[in-house]
N, C-alpha and C positions, 0 to 999 in steps of 0.2 A: 501221776507223780510229778510231772512238769506243772500241771495246773495247780496243784497244792503249793508248789514251792513259789509260783508266781504269786498266788493268793496270800501266802506269808510275806512275800516281800512287799505286797500293796499294803498289806495291814501293818507292817513295820513301818512304812514310810509315813503312812497315816499318823500313827503314834508318835513317831519322831518328830512329825512335821507339825503336831498341835501340842507338844511338850512345851512348856513355859521357858522362855529364853532368859539368860543371864544377861542383864545389861551393865556393861564394863565402861565406865568413865573414863578414858585417858587423858583428857585436858582438864587442866585446871579451870575452875570458874574465873571469868573475867571481873576485875574489880575495878570499879570506877576511881579515876584518880581526881584529885582537885587540881585543877589547871590554873591557878590563880596567876602563874608567871605568865601567861597569855593575855590575862588581863592588865591593862594599863592602868597602874595605880595612880588615881589624882584623887586631888580633895574632895571632889564630888563623888567618887567611887566609895571613898572612907565614908563619906556622911550618909550616903545611901546604906552601906553596910551597916552602918550603927543603927539607922533607922530600922532597918529591917530586923536586926539583932533584938533590939528594945522591943518592937512591936510582935513580931513572929515568934520568938522564942519564948518570951514572958507569958505568953497565952498558957503555956503548959506547966512552967517551972520558974524558980527564981532564976536570976542573971548570975553568972560567973563573972569576975574581973577578967580582963583580957589576959592579965598576967598570970592567972591560976595555971595555964599551961602553955607549953612551948607550941611553935608551929607545927611540929611534928605530932603531938599530943593532940593539936584540935583538929587535924585532917580527920581521924575516924570518927570523932565526936559530930563534927559538921555534916559528915558524909550519913551517919547514922540518923542524924535528927532530920536530915532532908525528907528521909523517907516517913517520918510522921508529919510532916506539913505538906502543902503544896507549892513549895518554892522549886522555882526554875533552876537550871543549873548555873545560870548566870547570878541570880539572886544568892545561890549559895556561895559561889565564887566572890560575890561582893562581901558578904558576912565573913567569910574567911580572909579575906583582905582586911577587914577592919579588926578583925581578932588578931592578926598577925603582924601588921605594920605598926612600927613605932609612930607615935604622934610626931608629924613634921610642921 
């Protein structure tokens, strides 16, 4: 009797141990933010951003005017487009700075 209970418990533990587990994600995914405010905006940075925008972005589609979107609207656009290119975070920030900084 004891051996059949013991065998039953071992079998039950094997079945439960091998059952697929549910994965519950409790944390929200981390979203990269544009940190252009950390980038010192200079005429050189704006010029580099304009050059990157006109060369990198025009490879795939026609370019939008800077004024077509607000700074908040440009954030997700630039982040999404960076995934399609080989631009570094710094290059992405320069493009964002160009698109969102009024001409001075």
